[in-house]
C-alpha positions as CSV (number, residue, x, y, z in Angstrom):
1,X,-80.3,108.4,34.9
2,X,-77.6,108.2,37.5
3,X,-75.9,111.3,38.6
4,X,-72.4,110.0,37.7
5,X,-73.3,110.0,34.0
6,X,-73.7,113.8,34.1
7,X,-70.0,114.3,35.1
8,X,-67.2,114.6,32.7
9,X,-64.8,111.7,32.9
10,X,-61.2,112.2,34.1
11,X,-61.6,115.9,34.8
12,X,-59.9,117.5,37.8
13,X,-59.0,121.0,38.7
14,X,-55.5,122.1,37.7
15,X,-54.8,123.1,41.3
16,X,-55.2,119.5,42.4
17,X,-52.8,118.3,39.7
18,X,-50.2,121.0,40.8
19,X,-50.5,120.0,44.4
20,X,-50.1,116.3,43.6
21,X,-47.1,117.0,41.4
22,X,-45.5,119.0,44.1
23,X,-46.0,116.2,46.6
24,X,-44.5,113.7,44.2
25,X,-41.5,116.0,43.7
26,X,-41.0,116.3,47.4
27,X,-41.1,112.5,47.9
28,X,-38.6,112.0,45.1
29,X,-36.2,114.6,46.7
30,X,-36.5,112.9,50.1
31,X,-35.7,109.5,48.5
32,X,-32.7,110.9,46.7
33,X,-31.4,112.5,50.0
34,X,-31.8,109.2,51.8
35,X,-29.9,107.4,49.1
36,X,-27.1,109.9,49.2
37,X,-26.9,109.5,53.0
38,X,-26.7,105.7,52.7
39,X,-23.9,106.0,50.1
40,X,-22.0,108.4,52.3
41,X,-22.3,106.0,55.3
42,X,-21.1,103.1,53.1
43,X,-18.1,105.1,52.0
44,X,-17.2,106.1,55.5
45,X,-17.4,102.4,56.6
46,X,-15.1,101.4,53.7
47,X,-12.6,104.1,54.7
48,X,-12.6,102.9,58.3
49,X,-12.0,99.3,57.2
50,X,-9.1,100.4,55.0
51,X,-7.6,102.4,57.8
52,X,-7.9,99.4,60.2
53,X,-6.2,97.1,57.6
54,X,-3.4,99.6,57.2
55,X,-2.9,99.8,60.9
56,X,-2.8,96.0,61.1
57,X,-0.2,95.8,58.3
58,X,1.9,98.4,60.0
59,X,1.8,96.7,63.4
60,X,2.7,93.4,61.7
61,X,5.6,94.9,59.9
62,X,6.8,96.6,63.1
63,X,6.6,93.3,65.0
64,X,8.5,91.6,62.1
65,X,11.2,94.2,62.1
66,X,11.6,94.0,65.8
67,X,11.9,90.2,65.7
68,X,14.4,90.5,62.8
69,X,16.5,93.1,64.8
70,X,16.4,90.9,67.9
71,X,17.5,87.8,65.9
72,X,20.3,89.9,64.2
73,X,21.6,91.2,67.5
74,X,21.6,87.6,68.9
75,X,23.5,86.3,65.9
76,X,26.0,89.1,66.2
77,X,26.6,88.4,69.9
78,X,27.1,84.7,69.1
79,X,29.6,85.5,66.3
80,X,31.5,88.0,68.5
81,X,31.7,85.3,71.2
82,X,33.2,82.8,68.8
83,X,35.9,85.3,67.8
84,X,37.1,85.6,71.4
85,X,37.4,81.8,71.8
């Protein structure tokens, strides 16, 4: 008879089971932390992109308002010149 037949099948000390379960829990916690960090990084990137878009829109609106004010001042000077003639 082989020696293995004398052993009980699927029996392990409860200490081993506790240790393995603790290891699994630690691994799950580490994975959750990594996921949370990745989510935070993605949110920060999205916020930065939104800020850049807002800055571009503001700069475009400022340049448009400047060009409009320049064109208005030019048109006013042309009209005032016609009145004198």
